[in-house]
Each structure stands twice: as C-alpha cells, then as structure tokens.
C-alpha positions as CSV (number, residue, x, y, z in Angstrom):
1,M,0.0,0.0,0.0
2,A,1.1,3.5,-0.8
3,S,1.2,6.4,1.6
4,M,1.2,10.1,1.1
5,T,1.6,13.3,3.1
6,I,-0.6,16.3,2.7
7,R,1.1,19.6,3.3
8,N,-0.3,23.1,3.7
9,L,-3.6,21.9,5.0
10,G,-5.4,24.9,6.4
11,D,-6.3,24.9,10.1
12,K,-10.1,25.3,9.4
13,L,-10.0,22.4,6.9
14,K,-8.1,20.2,9.4
15,A,-10.6,21.1,12.1
16,R,-13.5,20.2,9.9
17,L,-11.9,16.9,9.0
18,R,-11.3,16.1,12.7
19,V,-15.0,16.8,13.5
20,R,-16.2,14.8,10.6
21,A,-14.0,11.9,11.5
22,A,-15.3,12.0,15.1
23,Q,-18.9,12.0,13.9
24,H,-18.2,8.8,12.0
25,G,-16.2,7.3,14.8
26,R,-12.9,7.0,13.0
27,S,-9.5,8.6,12.7
28,M,-8.7,11.6,10.5
29,E,-6.6,9.3,8.3
30,E,-9.5,6.9,7.8
31,E,-11.9,9.7,7.1
32,A,-9.6,11.3,4.5
33,R,-9.2,7.9,2.8
34,D,-13.0,7.5,2.7
35,I,-13.5,11.0,1.3
36,L,-10.9,10.3,-1.4
37,Q,-12.3,6.9,-2.3
38,S,-15.9,8.3,-2.6
39,A,-14.8,11.3,-4.7
40,L,-12.7,9.2,-7.1
41,A,-15.3,6.4,-7.4
42,A,-17.9,8.8,-8.8
43,E,-18.4,8.7,-12.6
44,P,-16.5,11.5,-14.3
45,T,-18.7,14.2,-15.7
46,R,-18.8,14.5,-19.5
47,N,-18.2,17.8,-21.2
48,R,-21.4,18.3,-23.2
49,S,-23.8,21.1,-23.7
50,L,-26.9,21.5,-21.6
51,V,-29.1,20.8,-24.6
52,A,-27.3,17.5,-25.2
53,A,-27.6,16.5,-21.6
54,I,-31.4,17.2,-21.5
55,R,-31.9,15.4,-24.8
56,A,-30.0,12.3,-23.5
57,R,-32.4,12.1,-20.5
58,I,-35.7,12.9,-22.4
59,E,-35.1,11.1,-25.8
60,P,-35.7,7.5,-24.4
61,L,-39.2,8.6,-23.3
62,G,-40.3,9.3,-26.8
63,G,-41.5,12.5,-28.4
64,V,-44.8,14.3,-28.9
65,E,-45.9,16.1,-32.0
66,L,-47.5,19.4,-31.1
67,E,-49.8,21.3,-33.5
68,I,-48.5,24.8,-34.1
69,E,-51.3,27.4,-34.2
70,P,-51.2,29.7,-37.2
71,R,-50.0,33.2,-36.5
72,E,-52.4,36.1,-36.7
73,P,-51.6,39.1,-38.8
74,M,-49.7,41.9,-37.0
75,R,-51.9,44.7,-35.6
76,E,-51.5,48.3,-36.6
77,P,-49.1,50.1,-34.2
78,V,-50.6,52.7,-31.8
79,K,-50.4,56.2,-33.1
80,L,-49.2,58.6,-30.5
81,E,-50.1,62.1,-31.7
C-alpha cells in the first residue's frame, strides 16, 4: 500500500476533517481515505452542452408532435399624436 503526506492543509479544513471523523467514529486518516475513495469512485462528468444532456435524458421517453397554431396578422401600431 502506498502512503502520502498532505502539506499546507489549512487549520479550518483540518478542524472540519477532525470533527467529521469524530462524527463517523474513525481517525482523521480513515476519514480522509473514505473521502478520497468516494470522490474518485464517482463517474467522471462529461463535457457536453446542456441541450445534449437534456436530450439524452428525455429522448428515451419518446416524443410528442405538437400542433402549431397559425399566426395572426400583425396589428397596426398605436399612433401617439
């Protein structure tokens, strides 16, 4: 197994890690390992547009054809005299 040292860890971050570890009943080292493992186990995000992401979620559900209402002719503008 490999080991590593984390330098320049801010006091506030270290305190938060200590509190979180205590809440889970484990050492700071175990907590840091769990955080790293959880973060790296997650599926990497894909760089795609919002439209592509929405389409990928909605497309399997099928589409709906909507009837488009015909447009009315433009009204005459108000004359301010």
